[in-house]
N, C-alpha and C positions, 0 to 999 in steps of 0.2 A: 507322435504324429499317425494318421492313417497313412499307410505305406502308397505309391505310386506303383500299381505293378512292374517288375522290373521286365518282362519280358516283353512289355511296351514302351520303357524308357528311350530315352536315346543313346542309352549303350547298349550296342548291339544284343540279343540274346545269346549266350553261348549254350549250358544243359537244359535240359527240362523238354517234357513231354511233348509229341507231335501237336499240333493243336488240331482240335476238329471243330470247330466254331466257322460260320461260311466267312467274316474277317477275318481268321485265321490260318486259311490258304494262301495269304498272301508270306512270300519270303523275302527279308530284307537284311538281310548280313549273310555272308557267307556260311557262317556256323550253321544255321536254317537250314541252308540249301543242302549241307551235308547228312544234318539229319533226317531232312525229308528223301533223298534219295535212299540213305540206310534203312531205315522204316520201311519205305515203300518202295524202292527200286524202280519208279518212278514219277515224274514231274507233272503227269496228265493234268489238267486241271487247274494248277496253281498259277499263280501271280507273282513274277520274279520282278521286283523294283530297285533297279539303280545296284545290283549286285554285281561285282566286276569279274566276271566268269570266264577271264583270258586262260588262268590255268585250271580250267575244268572242262576242256577241250576235247577229252577222253571220256566223261561222263556226258557230255552231249553228245557225243554220237551212237552210245549204247541206250540210253532212257529212253521210255514214250514219254513225249510230250504234245501230244494230241490233246487239244484244246487249252494248250498253255499259251500264258503271255509275257511275255519279258520285255520291259518295260525301262529304257535306258540301263541295256546291261552291257558293256564290254564285253564281245566273246571274237573270238578267232572267225574271220570270213567262212572257212567251210565247217564251222557248228554252227553258224547261224543260220546257213543254206540247210543245212541237216533238220534242224530243230526248224524249220520254215519247212519241208516236205514233207513232215512227219506230223503236220498240222497246226504250228503253233502259229502265234502273229507277233512278231517282234518289232517294237518299236527301238530305232537305234537309237545313240546318244547321241544327243546337239553339239554340234560341235561350236567353240565359240563362245558358248554361254560364260556368265560368274557364278550360275545357280542350276542347279538340277531340279528341269520340272517332275522328275518322276520322282524325286526322293520318298524315302519310306519312314523315316522317321524324322521327329521334331530339331532343329537346332539347339545348339550347345554354344554357351560365351564363346569357348574357344574358337569353333568354328568359325562366326559371323566373324570374330576379331582377329585372325589371322594374320600376322605378318605386323600386328600395331607398333612394332617394334622398329617398322618405317615409317609410320605417319599412318594415322586413321584412313588415310584417302584410298590407301592399297589394298586395304581390308575386302574380304568377301561382301560384307555388309553393304559397304561405300561404294564398290563397284557393281553392287546387283541394282543401288537406287541408283547409281548414275545410267545405266543401262534402262533403266524404266524411263528415266528424266528420255533418253532418245530415244524412245519406242511408246510411250503411253499418247501422245498425240499421232501419229503418225499415218495410221489407217491400217499398219500391215496388220491382216489377218491371221499372218502364223504369229507375229507376237503376241498378239494377244488371244490365242489359242495356248502358248506355252505360257503366260499366264495363268487365264483357266486353270491349265493342269497342273500348276505348281500349287495355288491355292486349295486345289481338291485335295490334291494329295497332303499337303499339311494338314486338313481338316480332317483325313482319312487318319492320320496318324496320332491327332491332337483325340479324338475318339477313343481309341485305343490306349491313350496313356490315361485318362479320366473315367475308363470303365471300373464301375463299384467306389469309388471316391467320390468322397463330398468335398466341394468346391465352393469355396466362397471369394467373393469379388472384391476387391479394395481397388474404388477409381479415386482419382483426384489428380489437379491440374501439374501437369510436367515443370511449373515456374519454381514448384517449392524448391528452396535450395539445400545445400549440406550446411550442415551448421546452425540450424535455425531447431527453434523449439520445435514448429511443426513436423518436422522433417523428422528431429527423434521422436516424437507420437506418434509418426506414421510406422514410424520401425517398429516400434516397441507394439504396436496393433498388430502387424504381420508376426510377431514373435507369438503372439498370447493367442492368434488363432491357430496357427502351427503348433501351437503346443497342446491346442484346445484338440488336434487330433482334425483338423481342416487343411485343406489343400488350399492353400492360396493363389491364388491369380489374377493379375492385373494387366493392365493396357503396355507391360514391359518396357515404357521410355524412361525416363527421366523422374526425377520428382519426388512426386507420390507414391509412384509405381514404384520406381526404382530402392523408396524406402519400405514398404512393406515387403518388396522382394528381400531386402537386405533381413527384415526382422526376422521371416520363416527362411534366410541360408544361418541364420543365430541361432536359432530354437534350440539344437542340438548342446549347446555350448552353455558354459554358465554365465552369469551374468555380464560379468567384467568383459565377456568380447564385444559384446556390442557399444558397451563403453570407448570401449578402444577402437573400434571400429569406427564409431561417431567422428572420432577425434581425427583418427588418421583423414578420414575421406573430406572434413573440414577445410580444410586450405585450398581444396577445388570445387567450390559451392556451385559451380555448373556448367556445361558442357559446352557453354561459350567462354571464352572466344576458341577454347579449344579443346576439341571432341577427344583428340589422341592424350593429352592432360586427364582430363576426367576421368576418360576408361581407364587407364595406365594406374590410378589409386586405387579405382575399386580392385583391379588384377593384383596389385598391392595388398590388398585385404584378403583375398584370397589364396593367396601365397600362402601368406602368416595362419591360415586358416582354413586348410585344405579339407573336402567333403562335407560342406554343411548341409542343411536340412535340404529338401524339394521344394521347389516353389513352378509356377507355370507365369510365363510372360508372353502377351500377345501382342507383340507390334503391327505395323504397317511401315513399308517404303513410301505410300503416301504421304505419310509425315516423315519421309525422310532424313531431312534435318534434324529429326530427333532420333539419334541414336536410340540401338535396344541399353537395358541395362545387362554389368555381369553377372549380377545377383540369382538371378532366373536361371534355373539349372536346367530347364526346357522351356524351350524360344519356338513360339509357334509363330513366323510371321510372315506376313501376307503380302502382295502386291493390290488386292480390291479393298480399301478399308470397310465399305457398307459390310460384304461379308464378314470380315474380322469380327467388327462392333457388334454385329447380331449374333455370333457367333462365338463369344466371349461371355456375354451375358445370359445368350440361353445355356449357355452349360454350366452355369453359379447355381446348382443346385439348392444348394446350402445357404444362399442368400449375396446381398452385394452391402457393400460397407462404400459410401459417397462422400469423402472427405470435401474439405473447401477447393472450388474449383472455379473456370468460367464456362465459356460455352461448351466445350466438348465435353464437360463434367456436368451439365444442363442435360444437354442430351440424351448421355446415358442414363439418366434419372428417368428420361419419359421413353426410352428406348426400353428400360427393363418395366416401367411402369404400365405399358401399351398390353402385354401377354397376361398382365397381371390383372389386369380391367376387365380385357375380354375372356381370361383362364384359358387363352388358345395353347398355351402348355401343362393345363391339370392346373392342381392348388398353387396356389401365386405363394410365390418364393419371399422370405423374409428383405425388408428393405431398411436400411439404418444411415440417415443422414444426419451428420455431425458436423456441429456449429451452428447453434440456436441465430445468433447477429447475421450468419452470411447467408444461411437460407431464409430468413425470415425479414429482413432489410436490404440487406447488400444485392443478393441476388435471389428475389422471394419464391423462391419454387415448393416452400412446403406449402404455403395456406393452396396452390394448386393441386398439389398431390392429396393433400388431406382432403380439398373438396371432390375430386375425380373416387376416390376412395370409401366416401361417405355410403353406406349401406348397400355394400358391398364385402364379396369375401376376402378381398386385400385390404379392408381396412382395420380388420386384427394384424398386421403383417407389416404394417409400415411405421414407424417411429424416429423421431427427431430428439436426438442428446445432445447436449453442451459441451462436453466432457470428450475426447478421444477415448480416455481410458473406459468410459461408460460404453463403448459400442461393443465389446465383445458379451455382454451381458444380455444386453437389449437384442443382438441379435440370438441370444440362445433363448430369452422370453418369446420370440415369435418364432419360433421353432426350428432356427436354423443350426 
């Protein structure tokens, strides 16, 4: 599998050269902070995101901070006053929030599900959803600003993660249950795509999304690992009635088989009743579903596989088809629909998609296959 660059993963970077690209003037960990100070003796022009600097007061007293920006960085009040005086902008942490709006890195499953032992409702993921429910309609511009800053920070981290990667999306319904043939097929698809060198990206939720992320997680192991994992997950087929039991089953698999393959989940608190899955090693969770939906599909530069789904998946098909039709993002990217009966009879999306594509560049970039096993070859044939 093509590796996701280590310096842009959800694990803070340790060693490495000081970045020179414009976006790499962001400092997202204490290790990066120390590297920059050691190499430059200055923080001028850097953007420091959500790094706890309470133990770096002496450094902040002495280095040049002109035009630097500190976003949500805890620091000693004296240090904060000094860097402001030297010409820096300081946006202090916002107290009482269950999330960090200035975060520099994507979420991990361990972070979002921290405290799961006491029940899902106590986890940061559930608390962020509860905050969103309280504030989404209250008209408070401050809450709206916090959501917007958070989502933009997540998008920035996602762009850094995907730099140079060939990303394939796997879309499908959240209702696909563990223990079913369809779930197993989606997991095998995710594994095959990951083993082909692609970075698998999903909507990050349950069902088909979890299955594809599970498959990517299983890619470095022998084939028996996926068989065992499917067996262990089957007794808890859905996140209803208990998200806690559903998530615990996934973490049990991860504990048996640590350090699985990377993949990305891009869920939303807009559908917060659907929890994120624990097999996506990097999670870009958004408050704004429209930003999340468009951003997910726009980043799938190696194409998208659409598994059977309902309204949400149909929307994703045409969200993907529109820029392909107008070529607004350049050359059309591959689209592979899986299950002929589903997409021609139950939800007859394929005839409309085929009609739209006729005599346009995207015509050679769409395919309908009946078996999920045929999707990777179809994707490759279309140029994915």
